[in-house]
Residue, then its C-alpha position, 0 to 999 in steps of 0.5 A: x500500500x502507498x502512503x496515501x492509501x494507508x492514510x485513507x485507510x486509517x481515516x476510514x477506520x476513524x484513526x485520524x491521529x494515527x494517520x497524521x502520525x504516519x504522514x509525519x513519520x513519512x515526511x521526516x523519513x523516520x519510518x525506516x529508522x523505527x522498529x514496528x514496536x516503536x512506530x506503533x507506540x508513537x502512533x497509538x500515543x498520537x491517536x490518544x492525544x488527538x482524541x483527548x484534544x478533540x474531546x477537550x475542544x468539544x467540551x469547551x465549545x459546548x460550554x459556550x463560555x462568554x470569554x476565552x480565558x485560562x488559569x495560566x493567564x489569570x492574574x493572581x494577587x492576594x490584594x485582589x482577592x485571588x491568592x495563587x495557593x487558592x487557585x492551585x487548590x481549585x485546579x485540583x478539581x476537588x470542589x467539582x468532585x465534592x459538588x461544592x459552590x464557588x462564589x465570586x463577588x466584587x465590583x464591575x471590572x475586577x475580573x469575576x467573569x474571567x475568573x469564572x470562565x478560566x475555572x470552567x476552561x480548566x475543568x473542560x481540559x480535565x474532561x469535565x462537562x461544563x455549562x455556562x450561562x449569564x443570568x439573562x441567558x438562563x432566564x431567557x432559556x427557562x422562559x423558552x423551554x416552558x413555552x415549548x414544553x421542554x423544561x424537563x429535558x432542560x433541567x435534565x441537561x443542566x443536572x447532567x453537567x458536573x459544573x454549572x457556571x452562572x455569570x452576572x448572578x443577581x443582575x435580574x430579579x427572580x419572580x414567578x415561575x423563574x424563581x421556582x425553576x432556579x430553586x429546582x436547579x440549585x436543589x438538583x445540584x446540592x452536594x452532587x454537582x458543582x456550581x460557580x456564581x459570579x456576581x457584583x452583588x455582595x452575598x448579604x444582598x442576595x435575598x433581594x434577588x428573589x420575589x419570595x423570601x421562602x424561596x430565597x431562604x431555601x436557595x441561599x441556604x444551599x448555595x452559601x453553605x460550605x461555599x468557597x468565597x472569593x471577594x475581588x477588589x481593586x481598580x477595574x482591569x478594563x482600564x489596564x487592558 
């Protein structure tokens, strides 16, 4: 078989990583220098890496982050409220395994959204299913699925993701059915699946987000209990960049 025929055959067998590795070995004239065992080891490893990278890119795409962010580019500064040691702890993913909540608060421009998206990006790169919403997006989705009678599937979709990121939390008041929907989302995730909430509002003001005090009490008891809290401060990063 020619090189092109082998490449086509590998693609036909859904082994694009091995096909790419084969072409690379051919182009660099290494095929005759490697034993069969060495060549197979390289091709299998390349296929594994390719599949993992493709999965990570799918997870990032499906998460629908508003910002392209990464932990590596996150500005860590104890004075800003993001200590390097704390970020390192988050990167272990234990908060996801333990179904915990991460709360990020602070004034506009202090990097809350970037921090939340960077954590989500890291989770995707570790193979975790992540879903991102701004609060406005979540409310609009909830209204739409009720109109179309798809609310059960929507709640199931959210609960199937190991990490839910809600940005701009508290910017819109929760009223009527929406606050009941939010309560169900939080209840489904409590102690099972991780949630990140980023908000300009201090936690003490979160009760005002709900129309019903009873629902507020039920939701916030679950959200704040055992939550990891980060209060960001300092000048707006938007001025810097």
